[in-house]
MIGUPA-216122 format. One record per residue (C-alpha): residue in three letters; x, y, z. Coordinates in pm, 1 decimal. Layout:
<nodes>
NODE   residu          X          Y          Z
NODE      Ala          X          Y          Z
...
</nodes>
This chain:
<nodes>
NODE   residu          X          Y          Z
NODE      Unk   -14332.8      708.4     7157.4
NODE      Unk   -14624.1      866.3     6908.4
NODE      Unk   -14472.2      691.4     6626.4
NODE      Unk   -14518.5      299.9     6849.9
NODE      Unk   -14894.8      457.3     6903.2
NODE      Unk   -14957.0      533.8     6559.1
NODE      Unk   -14866.5      220.8     6425.7
NODE      Unk   -15013.5       10.6     6684.3
NODE      Unk   -15341.2      187.7     6667.8
NODE      Unk   -15310.9      115.4     6253.3
NODE      Unk   -15292.4     -272.6     6328.7
NODE      Unk   -15652.2     -269.7     6475.4
NODE      Unk   -15736.1     -120.4     6107.7
NODE      Unk   -15629.5     -317.6     5846.1
NODE      Unk   -15702.8     -687.2     5840.5
NODE      Unk   -15411.3     -898.7     5670.0
NODE      Unk   -15504.4    -1024.9     5275.4
NODE      Unk   -15477.7    -1407.1     5282.5
NODE      Unk   -15256.8    -1575.3     5099.4
NODE      Unk   -15407.4    -1688.1     4730.9
NODE      Unk   -15364.9    -2015.8     4617.0
NODE      Unk   -15462.1    -2210.7     4284.2
NODE      Unk   -15736.3    -2450.6     4425.4
NODE      Unk   -15922.7    -2482.3     4140.6
NODE      Unk   -15615.4    -2612.5     3904.6
NODE      Unk   -15506.1    -2851.2     4187.6
NODE      Unk   -15806.1    -3022.0     4190.5
NODE      Unk   -15828.8    -3036.0     3818.1
NODE      Unk   -15489.4    -3171.7     3801.2
NODE      Unk   -15565.7    -3460.4     4056.4
NODE      Unk   -15879.2    -3538.1     3922.3
NODE      Unk   -15723.5    -3542.3     3537.3
NODE      Unk   -15449.8    -3744.8     3685.3
NODE      Unk   -15647.5    -3997.1     3827.6
NODE      Unk   -15880.3    -4051.2     3517.0
NODE      Unk   -15618.7    -4040.3     3305.6
NODE      Unk   -15522.6    -4452.5     3500.8
NODE      Unk   -15899.5    -4500.0     3491.4
NODE      Unk   -15947.7    -4497.1     3124.9
NODE      Unk   -15634.7    -4632.4     3033.8
NODE      Unk   -15690.8    -4925.5     3253.5
NODE      Unk   -16058.0    -4952.9     3039.6
NODE      Unk   -15837.8    -4949.2     2721.3
NODE      Unk   -15525.3    -5196.5     2813.1
NODE      Unk   -15741.8    -5433.9     3023.5
NODE      Unk   -16156.7    -5400.1     2893.9
NODE      Unk   -16276.4    -5356.7     3239.0
NODE      Unk   -16205.1    -5171.5     3543.6
NODE      Unk   -16237.0    -5393.3     3890.0
NODE      Unk   -16365.9    -5162.6     4174.0
NODE      Unk   -16272.1    -5406.5     4409.7
NODE      Unk   -15917.9    -5434.2     4343.4
NODE      Unk   -15906.2    -5029.5     4365.0
NODE      Unk   -16078.5    -5060.4     4714.2
NODE      Unk   -15862.3    -5328.8     4836.0
NODE      Unk   -15466.7    -5472.4     4759.1
NODE      Unk   -15231.7    -5373.7     4485.7
NODE      Unk   -15419.3    -5129.0     4307.2
NODE      Unk   -15463.1    -4936.4     4588.2
NODE      Unk   -15134.7    -4875.0     4621.8
NODE      Unk   -15096.6    -4782.4     4322.1
NODE      Unk   -15325.1    -4494.8     4321.4
NODE      Unk   -15181.4    -4375.5     4694.3
NODE      Unk   -14859.8    -4374.2     4561.9
NODE      Unk   -14941.7    -4159.6     4193.6
NODE      Unk   -15150.0    -3939.6     4406.8
NODE      Unk   -14860.7    -3877.1     4659.5
NODE      Unk   -14618.6    -3848.4     4380.3
NODE      Unk   -14805.8    -3619.8     4161.6
NODE      Unk   -14857.7    -3398.8     4411.0
NODE      Unk   -14503.4    -3349.9     4591.4
NODE      Unk   -14346.9    -3336.1     4191.0
NODE      Unk   -14582.5    -3034.6     4111.0
NODE      Unk   -14464.5    -2888.5     4455.5
NODE      Unk   -14106.4    -2936.7     4388.8
NODE      Unk   -14145.1    -2799.7     4038.7
NODE      Unk   -14345.5    -2522.8     4169.8
NODE      Unk   -14643.0    -2561.2     3907.5
NODE      Unk   -14882.1    -2387.7     4112.1
NODE      Unk   -14694.1    -2071.1     4205.1
NODE      Unk   -14980.2    -1791.6     4242.1
NODE      Unk   -14706.0    -1529.8     4073.9
NODE      Unk   -14621.4    -1758.0     3759.1
NODE      Unk   -14820.1    -1670.8     3470.1
NODE      Unk   -14563.1    -1772.9     3198.7
NODE      Unk   -14618.2    -1833.9     2821.7
NODE      Unk   -14805.4    -2147.7     2831.1
NODE      Unk   -14529.6    -2314.1     2618.7
NODE      Unk   -14336.9    -2347.6     2957.8
NODE      Unk   -14641.9    -2435.7     3137.1
NODE      Unk   -14720.7    -2731.5     2877.6
NODE      Unk   -14308.0    -2781.5     2919.1
NODE      Unk   -14310.9    -2814.5     3300.6
NODE      Unk   -14644.3    -3088.1     3330.2
NODE      Unk   -14423.0    -3296.3     3073.4
NODE      Unk   -14131.0    -3295.8     3269.0
NODE      Unk   -14339.6    -3377.3     3579.6
NODE      Unk   -14540.4    -3705.1     3389.5
NODE      Unk   -14154.1    -3800.9     3280.8
NODE      Unk   -14034.4    -3770.3     3638.2
NODE      Unk   -14365.4    -3936.4     3746.2
NODE      Unk   -14340.4    -4247.1     3482.8
NODE      Unk   -13991.5    -4270.2     3626.5
NODE      Unk   -14069.9    -4299.9     3979.4
NODE      Unk   -14390.5    -4536.3     3920.3
NODE      Unk   -14181.9    -4791.4     3737.9
NODE      Unk   -13964.3    -4785.0     4037.5
NODE      Unk   -14247.9    -4814.1     4273.8
NODE      Unk   -14371.2    -5143.1     4100.2
NODE      Unk   -14028.8    -5293.1     4085.0
NODE      Unk   -13941.5    -5189.0     4438.9
NODE      Unk   -14307.5    -5199.1     4616.8
NODE      Unk   -14544.7    -5412.9     4395.4
NODE      Unk   -14245.3    -5656.7     4295.7
NODE      Unk   -14333.8    -5731.6     3911.3
NODE      Unk   -14230.8    -5502.5     3627.7
NODE      Unk   -14495.8    -5254.4     3508.7
NODE      Unk   -14740.8    -5381.7     3240.1
NODE      Unk   -14561.2    -5116.7     2970.2
NODE      Unk   -14889.0    -5073.0     2726.0
NODE      Unk   -15097.1    -4968.6     3057.7
NODE      Unk   -14818.3    -4736.2     3197.7
NODE      Unk   -14738.8    -4573.7     2875.1
NODE      Unk   -15052.8    -4528.7     2810.6
NODE      Unk   -15157.8    -4381.3     3190.5
NODE      Unk   -14919.7    -4113.7     3119.4
NODE      Unk   -14998.6    -4052.6     2764.6
NODE      Unk   -15328.3    -3965.0     2842.0
NODE      Unk   -15199.3    -3761.7     3150.4
NODE      Unk   -15014.2    -3532.8     2937.4
NODE      Unk   -15299.0    -3464.4     2702.2
NODE      Unk   -15607.9    -3389.2     2923.1
NODE      Unk   -15390.2    -3201.3     3157.7
NODE      Unk   -15233.0    -3040.0     2923.1
NODE      Unk   -15556.7    -2975.9     2761.7
NODE      Unk   -15677.0    -2858.9     3054.4
NODE      Unk   -15449.3    -2596.9     3126.7
NODE      Unk   -15460.7    -2403.8     2810.6
NODE      Unk   -15910.0    -2446.3     2858.2
NODE      Unk   -15836.3    -2240.3     3240.3
NODE      Unk   -15576.4    -1986.3     3078.5
NODE      Unk   -15884.5    -1902.5     2814.3
NODE      Unk   -16097.1    -1856.7     3072.6
NODE      Unk   -15951.1    -1689.7     3304.5
NODE      Unk   -15938.4    -1294.3     3276.6
NODE      Unk   -15812.6    -1262.1     3613.1
NODE      Unk   -15761.2    -1516.6     3849.4
NODE      Unk   -15586.6    -1300.1     4127.8
NODE      Unk   -15699.8    -1116.1     4410.3
NODE      Unk   -15698.3     -750.5     4326.7
NODE      Unk   -15442.5     -558.5     4517.8
NODE      Unk   -15401.8     -166.4     4540.7
NODE      Unk   -14995.2      -81.4     4504.3
NODE      Unk   -14780.2      228.5     4610.2
NODE      Unk   -14482.6      262.5     4358.8
NODE      Unk   -14170.9      468.0     4520.9
NODE      Unk   -13879.4      698.3     4291.2
NODE      Unk   -13813.1      492.7     3911.9
NODE      Unk   -13708.7      659.5     3614.0
NODE      Unk   -14019.1      693.0     3345.6
NODE      Unk   -13853.0      323.6     3233.4
NODE      Unk   -13891.0      180.3     3511.4
NODE      Unk   -14227.1      198.3     3545.1
NODE      Unk   -14307.4      123.7     3210.7
NODE      Unk   -14122.6     -229.3     3285.5
NODE      Unk   -14331.7     -259.0     3600.8
NODE      Unk   -14681.7     -152.9     3468.8
NODE      Unk   -14588.2     -463.2     3176.6
NODE      Unk   -14503.1     -703.9     3441.9
NODE      Unk   -14788.5     -631.6     3646.9
NODE      Unk   -15062.7     -628.4     3334.0
NODE      Unk   -14908.7     -981.6     3205.1
NODE      Unk   -14883.4    -1145.5     3529.8
NODE      Unk   -15163.5    -1006.6     3769.5
NODE      Unk   -15439.1     -908.1     3436.4
NODE      Unk   -15708.8     -656.3     3593.7
NODE      Unk   -15607.6     -731.4     3929.0
NODE      Unk   -15314.9     -449.6     3987.3
NODE      Unk   -15439.8      -90.6     4123.4
NODE      Unk   -15174.3      156.8     4097.4
NODE      Unk   -15287.1      454.2     4364.8
NODE      Unk   -15005.8      690.1     4296.5
NODE      Unk   -14623.7      716.3     4326.0
NODE      Unk   -14385.2      904.9     4550.0
NODE      Unk   -14095.9     1059.6     4426.0
NODE      Unk   -13950.9     1443.7     4395.6
NODE      Unk   -13962.8     1402.3     4025.8
NODE      Unk   -14301.3     1385.8     3857.1
NODE      Unk   -14364.1     1122.9     3529.2
NODE      Unk   -14639.5     1201.9     3308.5
NODE      Unk   -14992.0      987.4     3307.4
NODE      Unk   -14869.0      821.3     3657.7
NODE      Unk   -15028.7     1037.1     3971.9
NODE      Unk   -14807.7     1209.8     4208.8
NODE      Unk   -14906.2     1152.3     4572.0
NODE      Unk   -14625.3     1358.2     4699.2
NODE      Unk   -14221.4     1343.5     4739.2
NODE      Unk   -14007.2     1083.4     4928.0
NODE      Unk   -14033.2     1257.8     5291.4
NODE      Unk   -14411.8     1262.4     5240.0
NODE      Unk   -14399.2      862.2     5243.2
NODE      Unk   -14391.0      859.5     5620.0
NODE      Unk   -14662.6     1031.0     5693.6
NODE      Unk   -14895.3      918.9     5430.6
NODE      Unk   -14858.1      531.5     5560.6
NODE      Unk   -14914.5      676.8     5895.0
NODE      Unk   -15224.4      799.0     5768.5
NODE      Unk   -15363.5      356.4     5688.0
NODE      Unk   -15377.7      366.8     5374.8
NODE      Unk   -15584.2       93.8     5208.4
NODE      Unk   -15288.8      -26.8     5001.1
NODE      Unk   -15157.5     -396.1     4995.1
NODE      Unk   -14833.6     -295.4     4876.6
NODE      Unk   -14532.9      -72.2     4838.6
NODE      Unk   -14292.6      -84.4     4552.4
NODE      Unk   -13963.4       48.4     4580.0
NODE      Unk   -13755.4      229.5     4317.1
NODE      Unk   -13546.8      498.1     4509.1
NODE      Unk   -13594.4      769.4     4746.3
NODE      Unk   -13376.2     1008.1     4870.9
NODE      Unk   -13440.1      878.4     5230.3
NODE      Unk   -13182.7      791.5     5519.2
NODE      Unk   -13103.1      429.8     5594.9
NODE      Unk   -13260.7      495.3     5940.2
NODE      Unk   -13610.9      654.0     5774.5
NODE      Unk   -13655.3      354.5     5515.9
NODE      Unk   -13598.2       67.5     5795.7
NODE      Unk   -13873.3      289.5     5986.6
NODE      Unk   -14079.3      297.0     5665.3
NODE      Unk   -14069.6     -103.9     5678.9
NODE      Unk   -14149.2     -164.7     5966.5
NODE      Unk   -14447.5       48.0     5951.3
NODE      Unk   -14596.4     -148.6     5697.3
NODE      Unk   -14451.1     -463.6     5841.7
NODE      Unk   -14680.8     -377.0     6095.1
NODE      Unk   -14956.8     -275.9     5896.4
NODE      Unk   -14948.5     -648.7     5692.0
NODE      Unk   -14795.2     -395.4     5370.4
NODE      Unk   -14568.9     -626.4     5146.8
NODE      Unk   -14294.1     -429.2     5084.2
NODE      Unk   -14108.6     -544.0     4712.6
NODE      Unk   -13808.6     -387.8     4603.5
NODE      Unk   -13810.8     -337.7     4202.8
NODE      Unk   -13409.8     -305.2     4059.3
NODE      Unk   -13379.3       59.3     3926.2
NODE      Unk   -13047.4      -39.0     3734.2
NODE      Unk   -13295.5     -308.1     3469.8
NODE      Unk   -13294.0       -4.1     3258.0
NODE      Unk   -12872.2      -75.6     3199.4
NODE      Unk   -12986.2     -361.0     3024.3
NODE      Unk   -12957.5     -351.7     2643.6
NODE      Unk   -13160.6     -680.5     2667.4
NODE      Unk   -13334.7     -871.2     2900.0
NODE      Unk   -13152.0     -995.2     3253.0
NODE      Unk   -13202.7    -1233.3     3520.7
NODE      Unk   -13175.3    -1192.2     3928.3
NODE      Unk   -12865.0    -1398.6     4070.7
NODE      Unk   -12852.5    -1537.6     4429.6
NODE      Unk   -12482.8    -1457.9     4601.1
NODE      Unk   -12567.2    -1541.4     4938.1
NODE      Unk   -12791.0    -1279.5     5072.0
NODE      Unk   -12685.0    -1067.5     4753.9
NODE      Unk   -12912.9    -1048.6     4485.6
NODE      Unk   -12721.9     -924.1     4203.4
NODE      Unk   -12867.7     -868.0     3853.0
NODE      Unk   -12678.2    -1012.5     3523.8
NODE      Unk   -12808.7    -1098.3     3154.0
NODE      Unk   -13007.0    -1321.0     3114.2
NODE      Unk   -12854.0    -1642.9     2978.6
NODE      Unk   -12977.5    -1725.8     2607.3
NODE      Unk   -13130.5    -2113.0     2617.1
NODE      Unk   -12908.5    -2216.7     2384.1
NODE      Unk   -12579.0    -2161.7     2633.7
NODE      Unk   -12728.1    -2488.9     2804.7
NODE      Unk   -12522.7    -2800.4     2701.1
NODE      Unk   -12877.9    -2997.1     2704.9
NODE      Unk   -13057.7    -2774.1     2510.4
NODE      Unk   -12730.2    -2754.7     2241.7
NODE      Unk   -12756.3    -3141.7     2242.5
NODE      Unk   -13165.2    -3108.2     2182.8
NODE      Unk   -13109.1    -2858.4     1894.3
NODE      Unk   -12802.5    -3072.0     1722.7
NODE      Unk   -12989.4    -3356.3     1740.1
NODE      Unk   -13307.2    -3189.6     1600.7
NODE      Unk   -13073.6    -3086.4     1283.2
NODE      Unk   -12903.6    -3436.2     1249.9
NODE      Unk   -13278.0    -3590.2     1240.0
NODE      Unk   -13426.3    -3283.5      975.8
NODE      Unk   -13118.0    -3260.3      735.8
NODE      Unk   -13072.0    -3640.4      714.5
NODE      Unk   -13433.6    -3794.4      646.7
NODE      Unk   -13425.4    -3439.8      370.2
NODE      Unk   -13050.8    -3553.4      197.9
NODE      Unk   -13167.2    -3912.4      237.8
NODE      Unk   -13562.9    -3941.9       71.3
NODE      Unk   -13639.4    -3551.9      -56.5
NODE      Unk   -13297.4    -3447.8     -201.8
NODE      Unk   -13260.3    -3757.2     -421.5
NODE      Unk   -13580.3    -3685.3     -599.7
NODE      Unk   -13529.0    -3297.3     -622.6
NODE      Unk   -13148.4    -3321.4     -726.0
NODE      Unk   -13213.7    -3480.8    -1078.2
NODE      Unk   -13556.7    -3223.1    -1167.9
NODE      Unk   -13375.3    -2935.3    -1069.2
NODE      Unk   -13064.5    -3024.0    -1210.1
NODE      Unk   -13205.7    -3052.2    -1536.6
NODE      Unk   -13469.2    -2777.0    -1529.4
NODE      Unk   -13159.0    -2494.9    -1405.5
NODE      Unk   -12953.5    -2640.7    -1662.3
NODE      Unk   -13203.4    -2658.1    -1940.9
NODE      Unk   -13295.0    -2282.1    -1948.5
NODE      Unk   -12876.9    -2170.7    -1850.7
NODE      Unk   -12633.8    -2369.1    -1883.1
NODE      Unk   -12361.2    -2359.7    -1576.4
NODE      Unk   -12333.8    -2463.7    -1201.9
NODE      Unk   -12663.8    -2640.6    -1102.4
NODE      Unk   -12558.5    -2511.3     -753.7
NODE      Unk   -12467.0    -2162.8     -632.9
NODE      Unk   -12239.5    -2093.0     -308.0
NODE      Unk   -12169.0    -1804.0     -158.8
NODE      Unk   -11953.1    -1690.1      163.9
NODE      Unk   -12194.7    -1561.8      467.3
NODE      Unk   -12167.7    -1458.2      787.0
NODE      Unk   -12231.8    -1760.8     1019.4
NODE      Unk   -12180.3    -1845.5     1409.8
NODE      Unk   -12037.7    -1623.2     1603.2
NODE      Unk   -11920.6    -1427.5     1301.2
NODE      Unk   -11746.8    -1711.8     1127.6
NODE      Unk   -11780.5    -1687.3      738.0
NODE      Unk   -11898.5    -2035.1      564.2
NODE      Unk   -12026.6    -2084.4      211.6
NODE      Unk   -12358.8    -2169.6      219.8
NODE      Unk   -12551.0    -2400.0      -57.2
NODE      Unk   -12824.4    -2323.8     -317.6
NODE      Unk   -12949.0    -2406.7     -692.2
NODE      Unk   -12879.0    -2144.1     -849.8
NODE      Unk   -13184.0    -1917.9     -916.6
NODE      Unk   -12962.4    -1664.2    -1145.0
NODE      Unk   -12727.6    -1617.2    -1410.9
NODE      Unk   -12427.5    -1616.3    -1389.3
NODE      Unk   -12323.1    -1259.4    -1273.0
NODE      Unk   -12116.7    -1005.7    -1082.2
NODE      Unk   -12316.7     -864.1     -849.3
NODE      Unk   -12396.5    -1224.7     -667.2
NODE      Unk   -12205.0    -1127.9     -355.8
NODE      Unk   -12314.3     -732.2     -338.1
NODE      Unk   -12654.4     -661.4     -475.0
NODE      Unk   -12934.6     -868.0     -321.6
NODE      Unk   -13234.5    -1039.9     -565.5
NODE      Unk   -13524.0     -797.3     -648.9
NODE      Unk   -13871.8     -740.6     -772.4
NODE      Unk   -13816.7     -813.5    -1147.6
NODE      Unk   -13456.6     -857.3    -1120.8
NODE      Unk   -13344.2     -943.4    -1505.8
NODE      Unk   -13080.4    -1185.0    -1288.0
NODE      Unk   -13308.4    -1416.8    -1178.2
NODE      Unk   -13443.0    -1688.2    -1438.8
NODE      Unk   -13813.1    -1844.8    -1484.5
NODE      Unk   -13699.4    -2138.4    -1347.0
NODE      Unk   -13534.0    -1950.5    -1085.4
NODE      Unk   -13798.9    -1767.5    -1019.6
NODE      Unk   -14052.2    -2051.0     -969.5
NODE      Unk   -13791.2    -2222.4     -678.6
NODE      Unk   -13728.8    -1882.3     -510.2
NODE      Unk   -14154.1    -1861.5     -505.9
NODE      Unk   -14132.3    -2182.6     -363.8
NODE      Unk   -13812.1    -2225.6     -133.7
NODE      Unk   -13685.2    -2523.8     -339.3
NODE      Unk   -13363.4    -2297.8     -358.5
NODE      Unk   -13286.1    -2321.9       19.4
NODE      Unk   -13326.4    -2726.4       21.4
NODE      Unk   -12955.9    -2786.4      -44.5
NODE      Unk   -12887.5    -2604.6      246.7
NODE      Unk   -12949.7    -2908.0      431.8
NODE      Unk   -12597.6    -2991.1      337.4
NODE      Unk   -12476.9    -2668.8      574.5
NODE      Unk   -12712.7    -2770.5      828.6
NODE      Unk   -12599.8    -3153.9      820.6
NODE      Unk   -12187.9    -3068.7      826.5
NODE      Unk   -12265.6    -2811.6     1120.2
NODE      Unk   -12249.6    -2458.0      917.0
NODE      Unk   -12621.3    -2404.7      922.1
NODE      Unk   -12928.8    -2503.1     1158.5
NODE      Unk   -13252.0    -2583.8     1075.2
NODE      Unk   -13443.8    -2259.7     1179.4
NODE      Unk   -13249.3    -1982.1     1292.2
NODE      Unk   -13147.9    -1608.2     1152.6
NODE      Unk   -13130.4    -1607.0      809.2
NODE      Unk   -12766.1    -1546.3      736.7
NODE      Unk   -12643.5    -1244.6      511.5
NODE      Unk   -12405.9    -1191.8      258.5
NODE      Unk   -12065.9    -1064.8      408.7
NODE      Unk   -12109.0     -692.9      285.5
NODE      Unk   -12475.4     -646.6      447.2
NODE      Unk   -12358.0     -781.4      775.2
NODE      Unk   -12072.3     -500.5      795.0
NODE      Unk   -12369.3     -246.8      645.4
NODE      Unk   -12631.3     -353.9      933.7
NODE      Unk   -12397.3     -405.0     1161.1
NODE      Unk   -12285.9      -16.2     1173.9
NODE      Unk   -12686.7       89.7     1166.9
NODE      Unk   -12869.7     -168.0     1389.1
NODE      Unk   -12739.1     -169.8     1735.8
NODE      Unk   -12884.6     -553.5     1822.8
NODE      Unk   -12792.0     -730.8     1421.3
NODE      Unk   -12475.2     -904.2     1578.1
NODE      Unk   -12646.7     -997.6     1859.3
NODE      Unk   -12809.5    -1290.9     1563.1
NODE      Unk   -12490.9    -1435.3     1525.7
NODE      Unk   -12502.4    -1557.7     1860.0
NODE      Unk   -12680.1    -1879.1     1727.8
NODE      Unk   -12624.2    -2085.6     1372.8
NODE      Unk   -12807.1    -1914.8     1064.1
NODE      Unk   -13078.1    -2124.4     1006.8
NODE      Unk   -13269.9    -2268.2      636.6
NODE      Unk   -13565.1    -2053.0      791.8
NODE      Unk   -13649.9    -1850.8     1130.1
NODE      Unk   -13931.9    -1677.1     1325.5
NODE      Unk   -13865.6    -1366.0     1122.3
NODE      Unk   -13960.2    -1562.2      822.6
NODE      Unk   -14242.9    -1716.2      945.9
NODE      Unk   -14387.7    -1360.7     1043.1
NODE      Unk   -14360.3    -1191.5      704.7
NODE      Unk   -14035.1    -1095.6      719.2
NODE      Unk   -13844.5    -1278.2      418.0
NODE      Unk   -13684.9    -1143.4       89.0
NODE      Unk   -13537.5     -810.6       36.3
NODE      Unk   -13441.4     -593.9      313.5
NODE      Unk   -13510.6     -304.7       42.7
NODE      Unk   -13541.2        1.1      368.4
NODE      Unk   -13413.2      -50.6      663.7
NODE      Unk   -13783.8      -78.4      916.6
NODE      Unk   -13733.1     -394.3      757.4
NODE      Unk   -13430.8     -525.3      890.7
NODE      Unk   -13519.0     -409.5     1203.8
NODE      Unk   -13806.6     -577.3     1224.1
NODE      Unk   -13583.7     -905.6     1149.5
NODE      Unk   -13333.4     -849.4     1407.2
NODE      Unk   -13611.5     -787.3     1644.9
NODE      Unk   -13741.8    -1151.6     1585.0
NODE      Unk   -13407.9    -1313.2     1597.2
NODE      Unk   -13297.1    -1163.7     1897.7
NODE      Unk   -13624.8    -1298.7     2015.1
NODE      Unk   -13567.0    -1576.9     1944.7
NODE      Unk   -13267.0    -1631.0     2085.1
NODE      Unk   -13351.8    -1586.2     2429.7
NODE      Unk   -13682.7    -1783.4     2389.6
NODE      Unk   -13565.9    -2094.6     2222.8
NODE      Unk   -13715.9    -2394.0     2242.5
NODE      Unk   -13801.1    -2718.4     2090.0
NODE      Unk   -14106.5    -2679.7     2039.0
NODE      Unk   -14041.3    -2351.7     1892.0
NODE      Unk   -13828.5    -2505.5     1600.4
NODE      Unk   -14093.9    -2729.3     1517.3
NODE      Unk   -14386.2    -2499.7     1489.5
NODE      Unk   -14136.3    -2289.8     1254.3
NODE      Unk   -14140.2    -2584.2     1018.8
NODE      Unk   -14480.6    -2669.7      993.3
NODE      Unk   -14528.7    -2267.7      953.9
NODE      Unk   -14274.8    -2271.0      680.4
NODE      Unk   -14397.3    -2575.5      501.9
NODE      Unk   -14727.0    -2404.9      550.4
NODE      Unk   -14644.4    -2090.6      401.8
NODE      Unk   -14430.6    -2251.7       94.8
NODE      Unk   -14759.6    -2454.1        2.7
NODE      Unk   -15014.7    -2099.5       67.5
NODE      Unk   -14774.7    -1902.9     -144.9
NODE      Unk   -14578.1    -1609.2       61.7
NODE      Unk   -14611.9    -1258.0     -131.9
NODE      Unk   -14260.1    -1167.3      -41.5
NODE      Unk   -14075.2    -1471.8     -177.5
NODE      Unk   -13846.3    -1393.1     -463.4
</nodes>
């Protein structure tokens, strides 16, 4: 009876927080989608007939586009408050919504207006919408420092690594908005204020604290005590969220999966395990490699071949066994940049290496020696972008030293890669350099996107023209 009286009293002192929404972003998007069709009409027809908008067919189109846009945004969770994802993912979602909107609008023309859509107008409208809405999202992200309502929270349990992950997630998703009040636990942690032990939690909540969330990692309370705490929080409008303590078990990123009423954790699937992404990446590889083989290679090949042979007669190409996709061995093509030697399969090139010819030094500096690898890309042994393949001897050595080294072989090796455009190319004469290279490679396979591949290609060309210090 005492508990119910205390809880009842607490409900009169706390006010439930309003659910925040991104009204400014919603309004901006609706304005921009309508502006896009207005501009497309002006550019296509040279005039905008206001009377036809108010009456008749154009009014039906305007109403339909707004309804369809709103429904698609809701369906794809375009305005989730808790979702502060990378801008690349956000723009990808905008593109996906506009593709569906284009399809629905075309169907509307055929089935409701009973006419074929005027292709230049409808494509221009959606193209302008993609540019304006994407630009709006970027500006919105740049100007927002803390777009979320501030909240105070308490943590129950959790290991040091759990707390680190939670703080990192909150700093990213709710920058400047999440205020930690303290933690309950039998074992204190550095830099986190301990309010009390697990059995002090109930009394703390009954004191009507000014908090908005209770984050549960672990406690040694009984199930009945924990359910009682849940009831107290519910009556005081305190959100209770359970964070999985077991995340520290996973060596890499993980995901939550719902099986009926049970949530389970498993290793996060890399994007390239999905068939559609494999098809997209392979198509990109075939297009790029075909263009290089047809238009660049015929011009480059005779010039490089003559230069190599005149300085050091011998083979034009250098082929070497490298570790590839799923640890399979393949023979990688390069223009020969060294004199023929017996150490090529065991010793990396180093600065001032006496094996490198003058022509070879130029080819390495400009990355022209890598162009024959587009043959490997076309044949399917390599990809345009991916982790750089290593000699078999080095694969065996680094696999023993670096725990995550073999993970990089879950994707095809690349002509260029994320590590290379971030400055980690050339010889790995120190172990930390290879560790950084592997770190970028693993991040790449966990976060792959077509835009990332395009960015890697553009940056590789830019770095080659500018010149790189680590190029050997």
